[in-house]
N, C-alpha and C positions, 0 to 999 in steps of 0.2 A: 212436464215431460215431453220433449220433443220425439216424433217418430221418424224414423229413417225408412226411404223406400228406395228400390233399386229398379233400374231399366238395364236392358243388356243389349249389347251390341258386338259386332264383329267388324273388322275390315277384311277379312277373308284369312288372316293369320292370327291376329291379336283378338283373344276375347277381351271385352271391357265390359265393366260393370260402372253404371253411373249412378252416382248416390245423390238423393233428392231429400229435402227437409221436409217437414209437415205442411209447409206452404207451396209444395211442390216447386222449389226452388232448386236449381242445380247446384250442388255444393262441391263436388269433385268427381273424379273418376279413377278407378282402379283396375289394375291389371295384374295377371300373374308374373312372377318372377322366377324364372328356371333356377337361379341361383340358390334362392331359399326355399322354394316350392310353396311360397304363400302368395296369396293375394294383396296387393300393396299399392298404397297411393300412387298414383301415375297421373300428374295433372297434363301431361302432354295431348291427352284426349280431349279434354273439356271442350275447346273449340270445336274439334271435329264433332262432337256428341252435339253439342249445342247449336252448332249453325253449319251443318254439312251440306253446303252446295254442290259438291263435287259428286255426291252419290256414292262415295266409298264407303261410307258405313250403313250398314244394316241392321236394323234392329232385330233380335233372336228372343226366344224364350228361355226363362231361366233354366229349363233342361237342357236346351242347346248349348246355353253357356257352360252349364256345369260339364257336360260331355267335353266341348271345346277346351276348357282349362284342364281336364284331365289329359287330354290328347296334346295339348301344348306342353305341359310338364314332363309329359312322357318322352318327349323327344329328347335324343341324347345331348347330354351338356356340351358334347364336342362339336357339335353344329353350331356353328356361329348365330347369336341371337339376332334375329330380323329388325332392322330398323324401325320404329315406331312410325 
């Protein structure tokens, strides 16, 4: 049975969760979706998390991630969703 682990990131707007397998290989990224209120697969962030040479992505703690998800989802749906 394979174990999944996570690392948590943000670009200042989006909370991003990177999914790693039991051999510590990046398997994908997830981010909250304001429309569904769920954290969903969002592969847009894979390259940015895996190889961020721009310095736009910061690693954060799980607690910071959880707080940012709540904050992100609480924003009014009438606000346009920022582009990833």
